[in-house]
DSSP file (Angstrom, degrees, kcal/mol; ACC not computed):
  #  RESIDUE AA STRUCTURE BP1 BP2  ACC     N-H-->O    O-->H-N    N-H-->O    O-->H-N    TCO  KAPPA ALPHA  PHI   PSI    X-CA   Y-CA   Z-CA
    1    1 A M     >        0   0    0      0, 0.0     4,-1.7     0, 0.0     5,-0.2   0.000 360.0 360.0 360.0 -42.9  -48.7 -109.9 -109.2
    2    2 A L  H  >  +     0   0    0      1,-0.2     4,-1.9     2,-0.2     5,-0.1   0.883 360.0  55.3 -63.1 -36.6  -47.0 -106.7 -110.4
    3    3 A R  H  > S+     0   0    0      1,-0.2     4,-1.8     2,-0.2    -1,-0.2   0.867 103.3  55.6 -63.3 -37.2  -48.8 -106.9 -113.7
    4    4 A L  H  > S+     0   0    0      1,-0.2     4,-2.0     2,-0.2    -1,-0.2   0.908 107.1  48.8 -61.9 -44.7  -52.1 -107.1 -111.8
    5    5 A F  H  X S+     0   0    0     -4,-1.7     4,-2.5     1,-0.2    -1,-0.2   0.863 108.0  55.4 -63.3 -36.0  -51.3 -103.8 -110.0
    6    6 A A  H  X S+     0   0    0     -4,-1.9     4,-2.0     2,-0.2    -1,-0.2   0.873 106.8  50.4 -63.6 -37.0  -50.4 -102.2 -113.3
    7    7 A I  H  X S+     0   0    0     -4,-1.8     4,-2.2     2,-0.2    -2,-0.2   0.928 111.8  46.9 -66.5 -45.0  -53.8 -103.1 -114.7
    8    8 A F  H  X S+     0   0    0     -4,-2.0     4,-2.3     1,-0.2    -2,-0.2   0.899 111.8  51.4 -63.3 -39.4  -55.6 -101.6 -111.7
    9    9 A E  H  X S+     0   0    0     -4,-2.5     4,-2.1     1,-0.2    -1,-0.2   0.899 108.7  51.3 -65.3 -39.1  -53.4  -98.5 -111.9
   10   10 A W  H  X S+     0   0    0     -4,-2.0     4,-2.0     1,-0.2    -1,-0.2   0.909 110.6  47.7 -63.9 -42.6  -54.3  -98.1 -115.6
   11   11 A H  H  X S+     0   0    0     -4,-2.2     4,-2.1     2,-0.2    -1,-0.2   0.885 109.8  53.7 -66.1 -37.3  -58.0  -98.4 -114.9
   12   12 A Y  H  X S+     0   0    0     -4,-2.3     4,-2.0     1,-0.2    -1,-0.2   0.899 109.0  48.6 -62.9 -40.3  -57.7  -95.8 -112.1
   13   13 A L  H  X S+     0   0    0     -4,-2.1     4,-2.2     2,-0.2    -1,-0.2   0.871 108.5  53.9 -67.8 -35.2  -56.0  -93.4 -114.5
   14   14 A E  H  X S+     0   0    0     -4,-2.0     4,-2.4     1,-0.2    -2,-0.2   0.901 108.0  50.7 -64.5 -39.4  -58.8  -94.0 -117.1
   15   15 A L  H  X S+     0   0    0     -4,-2.1     4,-1.8     2,-0.2    -2,-0.2   0.900 109.3  50.6 -63.2 -40.7  -61.4  -93.1 -114.4
   16   16 A Q  H  X S+     0   0    0     -4,-2.0     4,-0.7     1,-0.2    -2,-0.2   0.917 112.5  45.9 -63.0 -43.0  -59.5  -89.9 -113.5
   17   17 A I  H >X S+     0   0    0     -4,-2.2     3,-0.9     1,-0.2     4,-0.5   0.902 109.4  55.8 -67.2 -40.3  -59.3  -88.8 -117.1
   18   18 A M  H >< S+     0   0    0     -4,-2.4     3,-1.1     1,-0.2    -1,-0.2   0.872 102.6  55.8 -59.4 -39.8  -63.0  -89.7 -117.7
   19   19 A F  H >< S+     0   0    0     -4,-1.8     3,-0.8     1,-0.3    -1,-0.2   0.684  96.5  66.2 -71.3 -16.4  -64.1  -87.4 -114.8
   20   20 A L  H << S+     0   0    0     -3,-0.9    -1,-0.3    -4,-0.7    -2,-0.2   0.764  99.8  51.4 -70.2 -24.3  -62.3  -84.5 -116.5
   21   21 A F  T << S+     0   0    0     -3,-1.1     2,-0.5    -4,-0.5    -1,-0.2  -0.168  72.1 138.4-111.1  39.2  -64.8  -84.5 -119.4
   22   22 A I    <   -     0   0    0     -3,-0.8     2,-0.1     4,-0.1    -3,-0.0  -0.744  34.9-164.4 -83.5 126.5  -68.1  -84.5 -117.5
   23   23 A G     >  -     0   0    0     -2,-0.5     4,-2.0     1,-0.0     5,-0.1  -0.263  34.9 -82.7-101.4-171.5  -70.5  -82.2 -119.3
   24   24 A G  H  > S+     0   0    0      1,-0.2     4,-2.4     2,-0.2     5,-0.2   0.904 123.0  50.4 -62.9 -46.7  -73.8  -80.5 -118.4
   25   25 A P  H  > S+     0   0    0      0, 0.0     4,-2.2     0, 0.0    -1,-0.2   0.906 111.1  50.3 -61.9 -39.0  -76.2  -83.4 -119.2
   26   26 A E  H  > S+     0   0    0      1,-0.2     4,-2.2     2,-0.2    -2,-0.2   0.907 109.9  49.8 -64.6 -40.3  -74.0  -85.8 -117.1
   27   27 A I  H  X S+     0   0    0     -4,-2.0     4,-2.6     2,-0.2    -1,-0.2   0.901 109.4  51.9 -63.5 -40.3  -74.0  -83.4 -114.2
   28   28 A A  H  X S+     0   0    0     -4,-2.4     4,-2.4     1,-0.2    -2,-0.2   0.896 110.0  49.1 -64.8 -38.0  -77.9  -83.0 -114.4
   29   29 A I  H  X S+     0   0    0     -4,-2.2     4,-2.4     2,-0.2    -1,-0.2   0.916 111.1  49.5 -65.3 -41.2  -78.2  -86.8 -114.3
   30   30 A I  H  X S+     0   0    0     -4,-2.2     4,-2.3     2,-0.2    -2,-0.2   0.902 111.9  48.4 -63.6 -42.5  -75.9  -87.1 -111.3
   31   31 A I  H  X S+     0   0    0     -4,-2.6     4,-2.6     2,-0.2    -2,-0.2   0.906 111.7  49.8 -65.9 -41.1  -77.9  -84.3 -109.5
   32   32 A L  H  X S+     0   0    0     -4,-2.4     4,-2.4     2,-0.2    -2,-0.2   0.908 110.5  50.2 -63.3 -41.5  -81.2  -86.1 -110.3
   33   33 A F  H  X S+     0   0    0     -4,-2.4     4,-2.5     2,-0.2    -2,-0.2   0.905 111.0  48.5 -62.8 -41.7  -79.8  -89.4 -109.0
   34   34 A I  H  X>S+     0   0    0     -4,-2.3     4,-2.9     2,-0.2     5,-0.5   0.917 110.7  51.7 -64.0 -42.7  -78.7  -87.7 -105.8
   35   35 A L  H  X5S+     0   0    0     -4,-2.6     4,-2.0     1,-0.2    -2,-0.2   0.919 113.8  43.3 -60.7 -44.5  -82.2  -86.1 -105.4
   36   36 A I  H  <5S+     0   0    0     -4,-2.4    -1,-0.2     2,-0.2    -2,-0.2   0.885 117.2  46.5 -67.6 -39.0  -83.9  -89.4 -105.9
   37   37 A L  H  <5S+     0   0    0     -4,-2.5    -2,-0.2    -5,-0.2    -3,-0.2   0.920 127.5  22.5 -72.5 -44.7  -81.4  -91.3 -103.6
   38   38 A F  H  <5S-     0   0    0     -4,-2.9     4,-0.4    -5,-0.2    -3,-0.2   0.733 101.2-129.2 -99.3 -24.2  -81.4  -88.8 -100.7
   39   39 A G     X< -     0   0    0     -4,-2.0     4,-0.8    -5,-0.5     3,-0.4   0.020  29.9 -81.6  88.2 158.4  -84.6  -86.9 -101.0
   40   40 A S  T  4 S+     0   0    0      1,-0.2    -1,-0.1     2,-0.2    -4,-0.1   0.721 123.7  57.6 -73.2 -21.2  -85.1  -83.1 -101.1
   41   41 A K  T  4 S+     0   0    0      1,-0.2     4,-0.4    -3,-0.1    -1,-0.2   0.808 107.7  45.5 -80.4 -28.2  -85.1  -82.8  -97.2
   42   42 A K  T  > S+     0   0    0     -3,-0.4     4,-2.5    -4,-0.4    -1,-0.2   0.610  91.5  81.3 -91.5 -11.8  -81.6  -84.2  -96.8
   43   43 A I  H  X S+     0   0    0     -4,-0.8     4,-2.9     1,-0.2     5,-0.2   0.909  89.9  51.1 -64.8 -42.6  -79.8  -82.4  -99.6
   44   44 A P  H  > S+     0   0    0      0, 0.0     4,-2.5     0, 0.0    -1,-0.2   0.902 112.5  47.7 -60.6 -37.3  -79.3  -79.2  -97.6
   45   45 A D  H  > S+     0   0    0     -4,-0.4     4,-2.4     2,-0.2    -2,-0.2   0.919 112.6  49.3 -65.7 -42.7  -77.7  -81.2  -94.8
   46   46 A F  H  X S+     0   0    0     -4,-2.5     4,-2.3     2,-0.2    -1,-0.2   0.906 111.7  48.3 -60.9 -43.8  -75.6  -83.1  -97.3
   47   47 A A  H  X S+     0   0    0     -4,-2.9     4,-2.5     2,-0.2    -2,-0.2   0.897 110.9  51.1 -64.7 -40.7  -74.5  -79.8  -98.9
   48   48 A K  H  X S+     0   0    0     -4,-2.5     4,-2.2    -5,-0.2    -2,-0.2   0.911 110.5  49.1 -60.9 -42.8  -73.7  -78.3  -95.5
   49   49 A M  H  X S+     0   0    0     -4,-2.4     4,-2.2     1,-0.2    -2,-0.2   0.889 110.7  50.0 -64.0 -40.9  -71.6  -81.4  -94.7
   50   50 A M  H  X S+     0   0    0     -4,-2.3     4,-2.4     2,-0.2    -2,-0.2   0.898 109.7  51.8 -65.4 -39.4  -69.8  -81.2  -98.0
   51   51 A G  H  X S+     0   0    0     -4,-2.5     4,-2.3     2,-0.2    -2,-0.2   0.905 109.8  48.2 -62.6 -42.7  -69.0  -77.5  -97.4
   52   52 A K  H  X S+     0   0    0     -4,-2.2     4,-2.4     1,-0.2    -1,-0.2   0.909 111.5  51.1 -65.5 -40.2  -67.6  -78.2  -93.9
   53   53 A G  H  X S+     0   0    0     -4,-2.2     4,-2.2     2,-0.2    -2,-0.2   0.910 111.0  47.3 -62.9 -42.4  -65.5  -81.0  -95.4
   54   54 A M  H  X S+     0   0    0     -4,-2.4     4,-2.4     2,-0.2    -1,-0.2   0.889 111.4  51.8 -65.0 -39.6  -64.1  -78.7  -98.1
   55   55 A R  H  X S+     0   0    0     -4,-2.3     4,-2.3     2,-0.2    -2,-0.2   0.918 110.9  47.3 -65.0 -43.0  -63.4  -76.0  -95.6
   56   56 A E  H  X S+     0   0    0     -4,-2.4     4,-2.4     2,-0.2    -2,-0.2   0.887 110.9  52.2 -63.5 -40.6  -61.5  -78.5  -93.4
   57   57 A F  H  X S+     0   0    0     -4,-2.2     4,-2.3     2,-0.2    -2,-0.2   0.908 109.8  48.7 -64.0 -41.8  -59.5  -79.7  -96.4
   58   58 A R  H  X S+     0   0    0     -4,-2.4     4,-2.6     2,-0.2    -2,-0.2   0.917 111.1  50.5 -62.8 -43.9  -58.5  -76.2  -97.4
   59   59 A K  H  X S+     0   0    0     -4,-2.3     4,-2.3     1,-0.2    -2,-0.2   0.919 110.7  49.3 -60.6 -42.3  -57.4  -75.5  -93.8
   60   60 A A  H  X S+     0   0    0     -4,-2.4     4,-2.1     1,-0.2    -1,-0.2   0.912 111.9  47.6 -64.0 -43.0  -55.3  -78.7  -93.8
   61   61 A T  H  X S+     0   0    0     -4,-2.3     4,-2.6     2,-0.2    -1,-0.2   0.895 111.1  51.4 -67.2 -37.9  -53.7  -77.8  -97.1
   62   62 A E  H  X S+     0   0    0     -4,-2.6     4,-2.4     1,-0.2    -2,-0.2   0.910 110.2  49.9 -63.7 -41.1  -52.9  -74.3  -96.0
   63   63 A E  H  X S+     0   0    0     -4,-2.3     4,-2.2     2,-0.2    -2,-0.2   0.871 110.9  49.0 -64.8 -37.1  -51.3  -75.6  -92.8
   64   64 A I  H  X S+     0   0    0     -4,-2.1     4,-2.4     2,-0.2    -2,-0.2   0.935 111.3  49.2 -66.6 -45.2  -49.2  -78.1  -94.8
   65   65 A K  H  X S+     0   0    0     -4,-2.6     4,-2.5     1,-0.2    -2,-0.2   0.901 111.4  50.1 -59.6 -41.1  -48.1  -75.3  -97.2
   66   66 A K  H  X S+     0   0    0     -4,-2.4     4,-2.6     1,-0.2    -1,-0.2   0.912 110.7  49.0 -65.2 -41.8  -47.2  -73.1  -94.2
   67   67 A E  H  X S+     0   0    0     -4,-2.2     4,-2.3     2,-0.2    -2,-0.2   0.890 111.8  49.1 -64.7 -38.4  -45.2  -75.9  -92.5
   68   68 A I  H  X S+     0   0    0     -4,-2.4     4,-2.1     2,-0.2    -2,-0.2   0.931 112.3  47.9 -66.1 -44.8  -43.3  -76.6  -95.8
   69   69 A N  H  X S+     0   0    0     -4,-2.5     4,-0.8     1,-0.2    -2,-0.2   0.910 113.8  46.9 -61.9 -43.3  -42.5  -72.9  -96.3
   70   70 A E  H  X S+     0   0    0     -4,-2.6     4,-0.6     1,-0.2     3,-0.3   0.882 112.5  50.6 -66.1 -37.0  -41.3  -72.6  -92.7
   71   71 A G  H  < S+     0   0    0     -4,-2.3     4,-0.4     1,-0.2     3,-0.3   0.834 113.8  43.4 -69.0 -34.1  -39.3  -75.7  -93.0
   72   72 A T  H  X S+     0   0    0     -4,-2.1     4,-2.6     1,-0.2    -1,-0.2   0.518  91.3  86.3 -89.1  -6.3  -37.5  -74.6  -96.2
   73   73 A K  H  X S+     0   0    0     -4,-0.8     4,-2.3    -3,-0.3    -1,-0.2   0.907  89.3  49.8 -60.8 -42.0  -37.0  -71.0  -94.9
   74   74 A D  H  X S+     0   0    0     -4,-0.6     4,-2.3    -3,-0.3    -1,-0.2   0.903 111.4  49.2 -64.5 -40.2  -33.7  -72.0  -93.2
   75   75 A I  H  > S+     0   0    0     -4,-0.4     4,-2.3     2,-0.2    -2,-0.2   0.912 110.8  49.3 -65.0 -43.0  -32.5  -73.7  -96.4
   76   76 A N  H  X S+     0   0    0     -4,-2.6     4,-2.2     1,-0.2    -2,-0.2   0.878 110.4  51.2 -64.5 -37.5  -33.4  -70.7  -98.5
   77   77 A D  H  X S+     0   0    0     -4,-2.3     4,-2.3    -5,-0.2    -2,-0.2   0.910 109.7  50.0 -63.4 -42.4  -31.5  -68.4  -96.1
   78   78 A D  H  X S+     0   0    0     -4,-2.3     4,-2.5     2,-0.2    -2,-0.2   0.913 110.3  50.2 -62.1 -42.7  -28.5  -70.7  -96.3
   79   79 A I  H  X S+     0   0    0     -4,-2.3     4,-2.4     1,-0.2    -1,-0.2   0.915 110.2  49.8 -63.1 -43.7  -28.6  -70.6 -100.1
   80   80 A K  H  X S+     0   0    0     -4,-2.2     4,-2.3     2,-0.2    -1,-0.2   0.903 110.6  50.5 -61.6 -40.4  -28.8  -66.8 -100.1
   81   81 A D  H  X S+     0   0    0     -4,-2.3     4,-2.5     2,-0.2    -2,-0.2   0.922 110.4  49.2 -61.8 -45.1  -25.8  -66.6  -97.7
   82   82 A L  H  X S+     0   0    0     -4,-2.5     4,-2.0     1,-0.2    -2,-0.2   0.891 110.8  50.3 -62.2 -39.9  -23.8  -68.9 -100.0
   83   83 A K  H  X S+     0   0    0     -4,-2.4     4,-1.8     2,-0.2    -1,-0.2   0.906 110.9  49.0 -64.4 -42.7  -24.7  -66.8 -103.0
   84   84 A N  H  X S+     0   0    0     -4,-2.3     4,-0.9     1,-0.2    -2,-0.2   0.899 111.2  49.6 -63.3 -41.2  -23.6  -63.6 -101.2
   85   85 A N  H  < S+     0   0    0     -4,-2.5    -1,-0.2     1,-0.2    -2,-0.2   0.841 109.3  52.4 -69.4 -32.5  -20.3  -65.2 -100.1
   86   86 A L  H  < S+     0   0    0     -4,-2.0    -1,-0.2     1,-0.2    -2,-0.2   0.868 107.0  52.1 -67.6 -37.2  -19.6  -66.4 -103.7
   87   87 A H  H  <        0   0    0     -4,-1.8    -1,-0.2     1,-0.2    -2,-0.2   0.724 360.0 360.0 -74.3 -21.7  -20.2  -62.9 -105.1
   88   88 A K     <        0   0    0     -4,-0.9    -1,-0.2    -3,-0.2    -2,-0.2   0.472 360.0 360.0 -78.6 360.0  -17.7  -61.4 -102.6
């Protein structure tokens, strides 16, 4: 069973690496496929929806970063106090 998961994980990593090397012609084919699939009238709505999703994702990541920084602020202050006490 563990070996089966390792195989799926390997294929997932291969897919991630493959998407790093997408060039211009591949992007043009993907855009053409999206145009055929959704039609020209729905693409602006689709783009708007993608923009909103990206904006929400950025907000969420900024909130997580802020929470982490606030949570570690006490630890950083304690470390600074310890350093100051060691130097005295």
